[in-house]
C-alpha positions in Angstrom: -60.1 12.0 35.8 -62.4 14.7 35.5 -61.4 17.7 34.3 -63.8 20.8 35.1 -63.3 24.2 33.2 -64.5 27.7 34.7 -65.0 31.3 33.5 -63.0 32.1 30.3 -61.0 28.5 30.4 -64.3 26.8 29.9 -65.3 29.7 26.9 -61.6 28.9 25.6 -61.9 25.3 25.2 -65.6 24.9 24.4 -66.5 22.4 27.2 -67.4 23.0 31.0 -65.7 19.5 31.9 -64.7 16.3 30.4 -63.2 12.8 31.4 -59.4 12.6 30.2 -57.4 9.5 30.6 -54.2 10.3 31.4 -50.1 9.5 32.8 -49.3 13.0 33.9 -47.5 12.8 37.6 -48.4 16.0 38.3 -50.6 19.2 37.4 -48.1 20.9 35.0 -47.9 17.6 33.2 -51.5 17.4 32.7 -51.2 21.0 31.5 -48.5 20.1 28.6 -50.9 17.1 27.8 -54.2 19.1 27.2 -52.3 22.3 25.6 -50.6 19.7 22.7 -54.0 18.2 22.0 -55.1 21.1 19.9 -55.2 25.3 19.7 -58.1 25.9 21.7 -56.3 23.9 24.7 -53.1 25.8 24.0 -54.6 29.2 24.2 -56.2 28.3 27.4 -53.4 27.0 29.1 -50.9 29.4 27.4 -50.4 31.8 30.4 -50.5 29.8 33.8 -49.9 32.6 35.9 -53.4 33.6 35.1 -54.6 30.0 36.3 -55.6 28.4 39.9 -56.1 24.5 40.3 -58.1 22.7 42.2 -57.7 19.2 43.1 -60.8 17.4 44.2 -62.0 20.5 45.5 -59.1 21.8 47.4 -56.9 24.6 45.9 -53.2 23.4 44.9 -50.4 24.2 42.7 -49.1 23.0 39.4 -46.2 20.9 40.8 -49.1 18.8 42.8 -49.1 15.2 42.6 -52.4 13.8 40.7 -51.9 10.2 42.0 -55.5 9.1 43.9 -57.0 12.8 42.4 -60.5 12.2 41.0 -61.3 15.8 40.0 -59.6 18.6 38.4 -60.4 21.9 38.1 -59.1 25.0 36.6 -60.2 28.4 36.5 -58.8 32.1 36.8 -58.2 33.6 40.1 -61.3 35.0 42.1 -61.5 38.6 43.9 -63.6 39.9 46.5 -66.4 42.0 45.7 
């Protein structure tokens, strides 16, 4: 699946997006897999309360299933202005 990173998540990981082969069943499982890769991923996913996720461009939550999902996007909460 394609994993996309925005804002400070992208800065910490050092990539705007990547293709990931995973057996993760949920977003939470994917975060655990990515966080275990190396320190830059661990830093990006250290505080999930500061993250939001979209599955195939629809806002979702960390318990959501990844079955059939083509794109996962991680980004910080957005504020209006």
